[in-house]
C-alpha positions as CSV (number, residue, x, y, z in Angstrom):
1,M,15.5,39.7,-9.5
2,E,17.0,42.2,-7.6
3,A,20.1,41.6,-5.9
4,K,20.8,41.6,-2.4
5,F,24.2,39.3,-1.4
6,F,27.3,39.7,-3.1
7,R,29.8,37.2,-3.4
8,F,33.9,38.7,-5.1
9,L,36.6,36.2,-6.0
10,K,40.1,36.9,-7.3
11,I,41.4,34.7,-10.0
12,V,45.3,34.8,-9.6
13,G,47.5,33.0,-11.7
14,V,48.8,32.8,-15.1
15,G,46.1,31.3,-17.8
16,F,43.8,31.4,-15.1
17,K,40.3,32.8,-16.4
18,A,36.6,32.6,-16.1
19,R,33.5,33.2,-18.5
20,A,29.8,33.4,-18.1
21,E,27.9,31.9,-20.2
22,S,23.7,31.1,-20.8
23,E,22.8,34.5,-18.6
24,G,24.8,34.2,-15.6
25,R,23.8,30.0,-15.4
26,L,26.6,28.5,-16.5
27,L,30.2,29.6,-14.8
28,Y,33.4,27.5,-16.8
29,L,37.1,28.2,-15.9
30,K,40.2,27.5,-16.8
31,L,42.2,26.4,-13.9
32,G,45.7,24.9,-15.0
33,Y,44.1,21.6,-15.6
34,S,43.8,19.9,-19.1
35,H,40.1,20.3,-18.9
36,E,37.5,23.6,-18.5
37,V,36.0,23.1,-15.1
38,E,32.3,23.8,-16.0
39,L,30.0,24.4,-12.9
40,S,26.0,25.2,-13.1
41,V,24.8,27.7,-11.0
42,P,21.9,27.1,-8.4
43,P,18.7,29.1,-9.7
44,A,18.6,31.3,-6.8
45,V,21.9,32.7,-7.6
46,R,23.5,34.7,-11.1
47,V,26.9,34.9,-11.4
48,F,28.9,37.6,-13.7
49,C,32.6,38.2,-14.9
50,F,33.8,41.8,-14.8
51,K,37.0,40.8,-16.4
52,P,38.5,37.3,-16.6
53,N,39.5,36.9,-13.6
54,I,37.0,38.6,-11.6
55,I,33.5,36.6,-10.5
56,C,30.4,38.1,-8.6
57,C,28.0,35.8,-7.8
58,T,24.7,37.7,-6.3
59,G,21.7,36.8,-5.6
60,I,18.6,37.4,-3.0
61,D,19.6,34.5,-0.2
62,K,22.9,35.1,1.5
63,Q,23.4,31.0,2.2
64,R,23.6,30.0,-1.7
65,V,25.3,33.2,-2.9
66,H,28.1,31.8,-0.3
67,Q,27.7,28.8,-0.5
68,F,28.5,28.6,-4.7
69,A,30.7,31.2,-4.4
70,A,32.7,28.2,-1.3
71,S,32.1,25.7,-4.2
72,V,33.6,27.7,-7.1
73,R,36.8,28.4,-4.6
74,S,37.0,24.8,-3.5
75,C,37.9,24.2,-7.7
76,K,41.3,25.8,-6.9
77,P,41.7,27.4,-3.8
78,P,44.9,29.4,-2.9
79,E,48.1,27.8,-2.2
80,V,50.7,29.0,0.0
81,Y,53.8,29.2,-1.8
82,K,53.0,31.6,-4.8
83,G,49.4,32.6,-3.8
84,K,48.0,31.2,-7.8
85,G,44.2,29.7,-7.0
86,I,40.6,31.8,-6.7
87,M,40.5,33.5,-3.3
88,Y,37.7,36.2,-2.1
89,T,38.4,39.5,-2.8
90,D,38.7,40.2,0.7
91,E,40.8,37.1,1.9
92,V,44.5,37.6,2.8
93,I,46.7,35.1,1.3
94,K,49.3,34.6,4.5
95,K,52.5,32.8,2.4
96,K,55.0,31.1,3.6
97,Q,58.4,31.0,2.5
98,G,60.1,28.5,0.4
99,K,62.9,26.1,1.6
100,K,66.2,27.7,1.9
101,S,69.1,26.5,-0.3
102,K,73.0,26.3,1.8
């Protein structure tokens, strides 16, 4: 399968990890919940984990690749106060200021 479209996701947070198994057909995410999040990858998409915090979604169908990347991101979207969560590598999170103390 020739991969034409790519979508890279970055996981930010202490203890947050990802791993791909069974030739890119399953994706396991450790996101601070009491259980691992298991995602099955659609047939037209492959998943690779270069590091425990970098996920690469590839495939020949742009819509399916981006849709799967969006479903992975929706498991733990980046939060605006600390910037933790799953985000696209080219995404910029505008952080908010915390509560001011008197």
